[in-house]
Every structure is written in structure tokens, then in C-alpha cells.
N, C-alpha and C positions, 0 to 999 in steps of 0.2 A: 503493499499500499504506499510506504514512503517513497519508494522509487517511482510509482505512478504519479504521485503528487509533484515530485521533483521534475518529472518530464513535462507534465502539464504546465508547471510554473515557468520552466525555460522556454517552452514553446510559445506561451503567452507573451513573454518578454520579446521574443524574436518576431512574433507576427505583429505586436504593437509597434514595434520599430520599422516595420515594413508595411506594405499594403496588405490588408487582411484578405485571406483566401482560404480555400478548403484544405483541410489537412490530408495529406497523402503519406504513404508508407515511407518514402524517402526522407520526409521531415523527422520521423521518429528516429531513423537511423543516424541522421546527422546531428542529433541534439547532444549538447555537452551537459554532463550531469555534474552535480555538486555533492560533496560529502565531508565529513570529518571536520566540522566547523569547531574552532578552538578560540575562545575569547582571551585576550591578553589579561595579565594580572591587574592592569590599571583600568580594565573595562572599556578601553577606547578603541581597540582594533579586533579584528577577527581574521584569523588565518584559516584557510580552507582548501580543499583539493577539488580540482576540475578535472574531469576525466573527458579526454577528447574523443571524437568520434573514430570508429575503426577505419583503417586505411584499406579500401576494397581491393588494392592491388597487392596487399599482404595479408591474406586471410588468416594465416597462422600467427600473426603478430598480436600480442596483447595490447589493448587500448592503453595509451600513454596518460599518466597523471601529472599534473603540474600544481604547484602551490601558488596560491593567490592571497593577498591581503587587502582588506577594505575597512575603512573607518566605520565604527558602529553607528554613528550619526548620518551616514551616507553623504558626508560633506564633499567626498572626493570619490571618483571611480575606482573600482578595484584595480589593483596592479599586480603584474606578475612578479612573484617573489623569487622562486627558484625554477629554473628551467634548464633542461639539458636534453640530448638526443634520447636519453632513457627516462625512466619514471621517478618522480619524486613525490612522496606521500608521507602521511603520519606526521604533520607538523605539531610540535609541542613547545610552548613558550617556556623560557627560562622563568624562574620564580621572580627575578627582578624585571623581566619583560624587555631586556635588552637583546636577547638572541632568541633565535628559533632553531631547534634541532628537528631533524627530519630523517626519513629512510630514503636512500637513493641506491640504485643499481648501476650508477655511472661509472664505477670502477672497472679495471681491466678483467676482474674475476667475475663480473656480472652478478655478484651477490649483493643483497640489500645490506648496507652498512649505515651506521648513525653518522650523520654529518651535522656540523654546527655552523651557523651563519648569523651575522649581526642582523638585527631586524631592520636596519636602515640600509642594508645591502652590503656587497663586498664578495670576497672569496669564501667558498664553502670549505670548512676544514673536516677532514675525515677523522672521526674518533675511534670507531670500533674496527676490529679485524677478526670478526668471526668467520671461519672458513666455510661454513654452510649458511652464512647470512644471518641477520638479526630478524626476529619474528615480532617482538614488541619491546617497548622500553618505557621507563618513568624517570623523571628528574627527582633527585633528593629535595627535600624541603629547604636545605640551605644553599641549593644551586651549585654545590661543589662536585657532585658526582651524578652519574646516570647509571641505572641499573637496567639490564636488558635480558631477554630470554633468546636463546639460540641452541639449536640442535647440533649434536655432534656430527662432524663431517664423515664422509665415506673415507675409508683407509685407501692407501695406494692400490692394494690388492683388489679392493671392491671396485675401484675406477677401472683397473685393467680388466676385470671380468666384464664390466659394463661395456667397455669398448669392444670386447670380444662377443658382445651380445649374449653373454651367459646370465640368463635371468632366474637361475635356480634361487630358491628361498629356503633358509634354514629357520624353522620356528623355534621360539625362545633361544635365540643365540645372537650374539653380537648386537646388543641393543644400542640404538641411537637415542640418547637421553636429551630431553629438552632441559637445559641447565640455566641456572641463574648466575649472572655475571655481573660485576660492578666495574666501572671505569672512572678514574679520577680526572677532571678536566685539566689539572695542572700538569700532571706528569704523563697522562694517557695510558697508565699502567691498567691492565685488566686482571681482576681477581675472580676466582670461582668461589661462589657461595651457595650451599655448603660443598665441601670437597668430595662428598661421597656419591654414589651412583643412585640418583633418585630422578624421577620424572616430575618436574615442576610445571604444574597446570596454570598457576597464577600467583601473583605477589603484590605487595604493597609496602611502601616504606613506612616506617614509624615517624612520628612528628619530629624526633631529635635526629633522625638519619643515622641512628646507631644500630638499628635492627630491621628485620623484615618479617611480615606475616606471609606465609607460603602455603599454598594447597598443593599437595603432592601425592604421587603414587609410588609404588616399589618399582614398577617398570613401564615402559611405553605401551600403550594399547590395552592396558588392564582395566577391568570394569570399575565403575563408580564406587562399588563396595570397598575398594581398597584405598579410597581417597582419605587423605589425613590433612590436618591443619597444624601448623607448628609456628612458633616465633623463633627466629634464627638471628644470632648475633652477627653482625657485619665484621667485626674484628677477627673472629676465629671459626665462624661457621657452625658453632654448636647451637 
């Protein structure tokens, strides 16, 4: 329902700006959709994601995402914040509102990594180095760290088998865990929290940035009956 409302909203804006006419199938395909709106800490700006129409000449290519910023009071038109030949999404304001973190696959490895950019523009700085890419992330309340979830990468042997089209699967063996990591903005060092093998399904920072609440299971793909909740210290992972 939300997606339908967004489509109608953008179509209305487009047709109001042009001569009114009957809706046709091509109009729906060409609509740019908006998602993931985030209000700045001072309440004056909104960062959001615009998904561009698919390229008919590249049917296998995923639609591109770009990040835009617009004043809450509508005093200025929305402006493109982060753009590259790849996708940029999941914008998150720093607690002081001076910077925006976001996920981008613009790197050579093609994996989604956390990047940081000043809210008034500039060069995007790469923060994370997850081999299989970052799935989600959150700022600490003090703005000094970012925690993120990333799944274990394939081993060299697994990549070799993939290249040889060896698609055999071993059940309950060589798990790829979704793990919680923390990266400091000053030194860019990544730390695993906690250091043991568990599947982290979700997390949140404590208000003092000293610990996390995590929902976890013993192994990937296991049922909800195995889900647990714990508080984990950031300093030692206990």
C-alpha cells in the first residue's frame, strides 16, 4: 500500500508539472520512487533515497538509488547529495547533524560499505571494510563510533568452487554468521563484538555507547525458538 501511495504521489507531481493526460503503463515504469526518509537532528533537513527507473537496455541491472536532501519547510528544492555510477542508500545523520553516513557499492569490490560525507558536500570517505559488505548500521549516541552488521565472506576455496560452478551444499557446516562490528571514526579500526560465533539478528546502542542490546541465535537459519536477547559490553564483548 505504501508503494502504491508513493507511485500515485510522484505521478501526480509529474502530471501537475506537465499537461494533464491519461495514465499509461509507460508512466508507471518511468516513475522515480522515494524511501528511507531521515530527519536531521536539528529538524531542519530531510535526507531520503530516490530510486531511478530501470534501464530498458539493461534488464539484469538493479535500479540505481541516489541520496537527496531537502529542507523540511520546503524553502528550497531538493538537491542531490550523493551520486555515483553505483547505488547510494541508507542515509543516516551523525548525532551533531554535520555529516551523513550512507551505504555505497561504488568501490572496486562492488560490496556495500559505509561511507561518510559532510552534510554540506565534499568527498565521501570510506569507513568500513567488510569483505561481504555491510547489511545495516547505527551511529553511537556520542557520534564517535558506528556499529554495523556484516555476514562472513566466502573463503578462497568456496570462491574457487563457485567459479568452477560447483554448487554442492553441505548442511550444518561452514556457517556464515551475521556479526556485529564497531568502527571508530578517529582511527577507522574495526572490532568484532562479541568475538564468538553467533548469528546477530538485530542490535541497538546503549545511551552511554558502552554496550549493546542484541537479538541472536546459535547459528544462521535456525528457527525463532532459538532466539535470545542479551546485553553485551563493547569493551570486551561479554
